[in-house]
N, C-alpha and C positions, 0 to 999 in steps of 0.2 A: 551474386554479390550484393544486390539491393536488399536482400533479406537480412544479411549481416549488418548492413548500415542501419536498417530499421530497428533491429534488436539493440544495436549500440546506442542509437538515439533514445530508445525507450529506457534503457538503463540510465543514461545521463539525466533525462528528464525526471525519472523516478527518484534518483539520488538527490537532485536539486529540490524536488518537492518534499522529500523526507527531511532534508536539512531545514527547509523553510518552515514547515508546519510541525515537525517533531512528533507527529502521530495523528490519529483520527478518532472520532467517536461515533457510536451508533446506538440506536434504541432497540431494546429487546422487550417484546411484549409477551407476557405469559398469563395464562388463566390461573388465578389463585384459588378460586372456589367456584363450583358449579352446583347449584341447588335447583333442580327442576329447570324452569325457563330462565332463571336468574343467574347471571355470571358476574364474577368480580375479576377484572383484568388489572394487572400491574405492569407498568411500563418502567423499565430501568434503563438509564443511560450508562453505557459502558465505554471506556476509552482504551485505546491501544497505543502505547508509546513505541515509537520507532527509534532505536538507538542511533546516535550520531555516527558511530563507526559503520553502520549498515548503509547510511546515505553516502558516506565517503567511499565505501567499497563499491557502491553502484556507479558512482561517477568515474572512479579509476577503472573499473572493469569495462564500462562503456567506452572510455577513451582508448583503452588497450584493444578492444574489439574493432573500434573504428580505425585505428592505426594499422592493425593487422589486416583488415579488409582492404585498406588502401594500397598495401604493398603487393597484393596479388595481381 
């Protein structure tokens, strides 16, 4: 039963973080050209947006799992 509570709390925390931040960004480094010992690297910053409905669904799902785990 503790496993279900941990999953429920992870869903709730993930949903709250998704609503608070709305997404995240990361850097992607690629080698653009390599000529002998010389390399040209390009760093791109990419962002991933998390929809609001996904954060709400995470919170609601976590609450439902938490309530279901408490009834057993």
